[in-house]
VEXSELUM-177008 format. One record per residue: residue number from 1; residue in one letter; x negated, y, z negated of N, C-alpha, C, CB in turn. Coordinates in steps of 0.05 Angstrom, whole numbers, plus 5000, padded with zeros to 4 digits. Glycine has a CB too. Layout:
! VEXSELUM-177008
+-----+---+------+------+------+------+------+------+------+------+------+------+------+------+
|   k | r |  nxx |  nyy |  nzz | caxx | cayy | cazz |  cxx |  cyy |  czz | cbxx | cbyy | cbzz |
+-----+---+------+------+------+------+------+------+------+------+------+------+------+------+
| NUM | A |    X |    Y |    Z |    X |    Y |    Z |    X |    Y |    Z |    X |    Y |    Z |
...
+-----+---+------+------+------+------+------+------+------+------+------+------+------+------+
! end
This chain:
! VEXSELUM-177008
+-----+---+------+------+------+------+------+------+------+------+------+------+------+------+
|   k | r |  nxx |  nyy |  nzz | caxx | cayy | cazz |  cxx |  cyy |  czz | cbxx | cbyy | cbzz |
+-----+---+------+------+------+------+------+------+------+------+------+------+------+------+
|   1 | M | 1675 | 2878 | 9319 | 1646 | 2875 | 9316 | 1639 | 2858 | 9292 | 1632 | 2903 | 9313 |
|   2 | Q | 1619 | 2841 | 9295 | 1611 | 2823 | 9274 | 1595 | 2838 | 9253 | 1596 | 2799 | 9284 |
|   3 | S | 1597 | 2828 | 9228 | 1581 | 2840 | 9207 | 1552 | 2832 | 9210 | 1592 | 2831 | 9179 |
|   4 | K | 1534 | 2845 | 9196 | 1506 | 2838 | 9198 | 1501 | 2809 | 9189 | 1489 | 2857 | 9180 |
|   5 | T | 1516 | 2800 | 9169 | 1512 | 2773 | 9160 | 1520 | 2753 | 9181 | 1529 | 2768 | 9134 |
|   6 | A | 1543 | 2758 | 9195 | 1552 | 2741 | 9216 | 1532 | 2739 | 9239 | 1579 | 2750 | 9226 |
|   7 | E | 1518 | 2761 | 9245 | 1499 | 2761 | 9267 | 1476 | 2742 | 9262 | 1487 | 2789 | 9270 |
|   8 | Y | 1470 | 2735 | 9237 | 1448 | 2717 | 9230 | 1457 | 2688 | 9226 | 1433 | 2728 | 9206 |
|   9 | K | 1481 | 2682 | 9232 | 1492 | 2655 | 9228 | 1501 | 2644 | 9255 | 1515 | 2655 | 9208 |
|  10 | Y | 1499 | 2618 | 9257 | 1510 | 2604 | 9280 | 1540 | 2601 | 9276 | 1497 | 2576 | 9284 |
|  11 | N | 1555 | 2606 | 9297 | 1584 | 2604 | 9297 | 1594 | 2589 | 9321 | 1597 | 2632 | 9295 |
|  12 | V | 1616 | 2575 | 9318 | 1629 | 2562 | 9341 | 1643 | 2585 | 9356 | 1649 | 2539 | 9332 |
|  13 | T | 1636 | 2588 | 9381 | 1648 | 2610 | 9397 | 1669 | 2601 | 9417 | 1627 | 2625 | 9411 |
|  14 | S | 1669 | 2575 | 9424 | 1690 | 2565 | 9442 | 1691 | 2535 | 9441 | 1686 | 2576 | 9470 |
|  15 | I | 1714 | 2525 | 9447 | 1719 | 2496 | 9450 | 1739 | 2494 | 9473 | 1730 | 2482 | 9423 |
|  16 | E | 1731 | 2478 | 9493 | 1750 | 2474 | 9516 | 1749 | 2446 | 9526 | 1742 | 2494 | 9538 |
|  17 | K | 1772 | 2437 | 9534 | 1775 | 2409 | 9545 | 1761 | 2408 | 9572 | 1805 | 2401 | 9548 |
|  18 | I | 1746 | 2386 | 9576 | 1732 | 2382 | 9601 | 1739 | 2355 | 9613 | 1701 | 2385 | 9597 |
|  19 | T | 1731 | 2351 | 9638 | 1735 | 2325 | 9650 | 1715 | 2305 | 9638 | 1731 | 2326 | 9681 |
|  20 | T | 1721 | 2280 | 9639 | 1704 | 2259 | 9628 | 1676 | 2260 | 9641 | 1716 | 2231 | 9630 |
|  21 | P | 1655 | 2262 | 9625 | 1628 | 2262 | 9637 | 1623 | 2236 | 9651 | 1607 | 2267 | 9614 |
|  22 | E | 1607 | 2237 | 9672 | 1601 | 2214 | 9689 | 1589 | 2192 | 9671 | 1582 | 2221 | 9712 |
|  23 | G | 1599 | 2168 | 9674 | 1588 | 2145 | 9660 | 1600 | 2142 | 9632 | 1559 | 2148 | 9657 |
|  24 | M | 1617 | 2160 | 9624 | 1629 | 2158 | 9597 | 1658 | 2148 | 9599 | 1628 | 2186 | 9582 |
|  25 | A | 1667 | 2136 | 9578 | 1695 | 2126 | 9577 | 1713 | 2146 | 9563 | 1696 | 2099 | 9561 |
|  26 | G | 1739 | 2143 | 9568 | 1759 | 2160 | 9555 | 1765 | 2185 | 9571 | 1750 | 2168 | 9528 |
|  27 | D | 1786 | 2198 | 9563 | 1794 | 2222 | 9577 | 1799 | 2246 | 9559 | 1820 | 2217 | 9593 |
|  28 | N | 1788 | 2245 | 9535 | 1793 | 2266 | 9515 | 1767 | 2279 | 9507 | 1808 | 2255 | 9491 |
|  29 | W | 1754 | 2293 | 9526 | 1727 | 2305 | 9521 | 1729 | 2335 | 9519 | 1708 | 2297 | 9544 |
|  30 | Y | 1712 | 2346 | 9502 | 1711 | 2375 | 9498 | 1683 | 2385 | 9499 | 1724 | 2383 | 9471 |
|  31 | L | 1680 | 2409 | 9509 | 1655 | 2424 | 9508 | 1658 | 2445 | 9486 | 1648 | 2438 | 9536 |
|  32 | Y | 1639 | 2445 | 9468 | 1639 | 2466 | 9447 | 1613 | 2481 | 9448 | 1645 | 2454 | 9419 |
|  33 | I | 1615 | 2506 | 9441 | 1591 | 2524 | 9442 | 1587 | 2536 | 9414 | 1595 | 2546 | 9463 |
|  34 | I | 1562 | 2533 | 9405 | 1553 | 2545 | 9380 | 1532 | 2566 | 9387 | 1542 | 2523 | 9360 |
|  35 | E | 1536 | 2590 | 9376 | 1518 | 2612 | 9383 | 1509 | 2628 | 9359 | 1531 | 2631 | 9403 |
|  36 | K | 1485 | 2639 | 9362 | 1474 | 2659 | 9343 | 1457 | 2678 | 9360 | 1458 | 2646 | 9319 |
|  37 | G | 1466 | 2702 | 9364 | 1451 | 2721 | 9381 | 1448 | 2709 | 9409 | 1424 | 2727 | 9369 |
|  38 | H | 1423 | 2707 | 9418 | 1418 | 2697 | 9445 | 1414 | 2666 | 9445 | 1393 | 2710 | 9456 |
|  39 | S | 1415 | 2654 | 9422 | 1412 | 2625 | 9420 | 1439 | 2612 | 9424 | 1400 | 2617 | 9392 |
|  40 | V | 1441 | 2594 | 9444 | 1466 | 2582 | 9451 | 1462 | 2551 | 9453 | 1477 | 2593 | 9478 |
|  41 | M | 1480 | 2537 | 9440 | 1480 | 2507 | 9442 | 1506 | 2499 | 9454 | 1476 | 2494 | 9414 |
|  42 | E | 1505 | 2484 | 9476 | 1529 | 2473 | 9489 | 1529 | 2443 | 9484 | 1529 | 2479 | 9520 |
|  43 | C | 1550 | 2433 | 9472 | 1552 | 2405 | 9465 | 1578 | 2394 | 9475 | 1549 | 2402 | 9434 |
|  44 | I | 1578 | 2367 | 9480 | 1603 | 2354 | 9487 | 1609 | 2332 | 9467 | 1602 | 2342 | 9516 |
|  45 | K | 1635 | 2327 | 9463 | 1644 | 2307 | 9444 | 1672 | 2298 | 9452 | 1644 | 2318 | 9415 |
|  46 | S | 1677 | 2272 | 9448 | 1703 | 2262 | 9453 | 1719 | 2262 | 9427 | 1703 | 2233 | 9465 |
|  47 | G | 1745 | 2263 | 9429 | 1763 | 2262 | 9406 | 1786 | 2281 | 9410 | 1748 | 2270 | 9381 |
|  48 | T | 1801 | 2285 | 9389 | 1823 | 2304 | 9390 | 1812 | 2333 | 9387 | 1844 | 2298 | 9367 |
|  49 | L | 1827 | 2352 | 9395 | 1818 | 2380 | 9391 | 1812 | 2385 | 9362 | 1840 | 2400 | 9401 |
|  50 | K | 1829 | 2375 | 9344 | 1824 | 2379 | 9315 | 1798 | 2366 | 9306 | 1848 | 2367 | 9299 |
|  51 | S | 1793 | 2341 | 9314 | 1768 | 2328 | 9305 | 1743 | 2341 | 9317 | 1769 | 2298 | 9312 |
|  52 | V | 1745 | 2349 | 9342 | 1722 | 2362 | 9354 | 1717 | 2390 | 9341 | 1726 | 2365 | 9385 |
|  53 | T | 1738 | 2404 | 9335 | 1736 | 2430 | 9322 | 1722 | 2427 | 9294 | 1763 | 2444 | 9319 |
|  54 | E | 1732 | 2407 | 9279 | 1720 | 2402 | 9253 | 1690 | 2394 | 9256 | 1735 | 2379 | 9238 |
|  55 | H | 1684 | 2377 | 9275 | 1656 | 2369 | 9280 | 1639 | 2393 | 9287 | 1655 | 2348 | 9303 |
|  56 | A | 1648 | 2410 | 9305 | 1633 | 2433 | 9314 | 1628 | 2453 | 9291 | 1647 | 2448 | 9337 |
|  57 | E | 1649 | 2458 | 9275 | 1646 | 2476 | 9252 | 1627 | 2465 | 9231 | 1673 | 2482 | 9239 |
|  58 | N | 1628 | 2439 | 9227 | 1610 | 2425 | 9208 | 1582 | 2427 | 9218 | 1618 | 2396 | 9205 |
|  59 | A | 1577 | 2423 | 9244 | 1550 | 2425 | 9256 | 1539 | 2453 | 9252 | 1551 | 2418 | 9286 |
|  60 | A | 1555 | 2473 | 9257 | 1546 | 2501 | 9253 | 1538 | 2506 | 9224 | 1567 | 2521 | 9262 |
|  61 | E | 1555 | 2496 | 9205 | 1549 | 2500 | 9177 | 1523 | 2486 | 9169 | 1572 | 2489 | 9160 |
|  62 | Q | 1519 | 2462 | 9179 | 1494 | 2447 | 9173 | 1470 | 2461 | 9184 | 1496 | 2418 | 9184 |
|  63 | I | 1472 | 2472 | 9208 | 1449 | 2487 | 9219 | 1443 | 2511 | 9202 | 1455 | 2495 | 9249 |
|  64 | N | 1464 | 2526 | 9194 | 1461 | 2549 | 9178 | 1448 | 2542 | 9151 | 1487 | 2564 | 9173 |
|  65 | A | 1457 | 2520 | 9139 | 1446 | 2511 | 9113 | 1416 | 2504 | 9116 | 1462 | 2487 | 9102 |
|  66 | R | 1409 | 2491 | 9137 | 1380 | 2484 | 9141 | 1364 | 2510 | 9145 | 1377 | 2466 | 9166 |
|  67 | N | 1375 | 2529 | 9159 | 1361 | 2554 | 9164 | 1356 | 2569 | 9138 | 1376 | 2572 | 9183 |
|  68 | V | 1376 | 2569 | 9120 | 1373 | 2582 | 9094 | 1352 | 2568 | 9078 | 1400 | 2582 | 9078 |
|  69 | R | 1353 | 2542 | 9076 | 1332 | 2527 | 9061 | 1305 | 2532 | 9073 | 1339 | 2497 | 9061 |
|  70 | G | 1303 | 2532 | 9100 | 1277 | 2536 | 9113 | 1266 | 2564 | 9107 | 1280 | 2533 | 9142 |
|  71 | S | 1283 | 2584 | 9107 | 1273 | 2611 | 9102 | 1266 | 2615 | 9072 | 1295 | 2632 | 9110 |
|  72 | Q | 1278 | 2600 | 9054 | 1271 | 2602 | 9026 | 1244 | 2589 | 9021 | 1293 | 2588 | 9009 |
|  73 | K | 1237 | 2569 | 9036 | 1211 | 2555 | 9033 | 1188 | 2573 | 9042 | 1210 | 2529 | 9049 |
|  74 | K | 1193 | 2591 | 9061 | 1173 | 2609 | 9072 | 1165 | 2631 | 9053 | 1182 | 2620 | 9098 |
|  75 | K | 1182 | 2637 | 9034 | 1176 | 2660 | 9016 | 1154 | 2654 | 8997 | 1201 | 2667 | 9000 |
+-----+---+------+------+------+------+------+------+------+------+------+------+------+------+
! end
């Protein structure tokens, strides 16, 4: 079970290799999912598993950082 803090943060929940999207070049595409509660973002990116994982984790961190700054402004 996730901690209360983890429930309020976006996290990468899966990364899986997919077929090349129509109209796109290359054969190294991944679908990654970032979630927080019922909020789900499905994104695709080309690259190595390592580079896509780093990108997805970075994206989740940036979203969380913006949410923290946004909530601090509301106080």
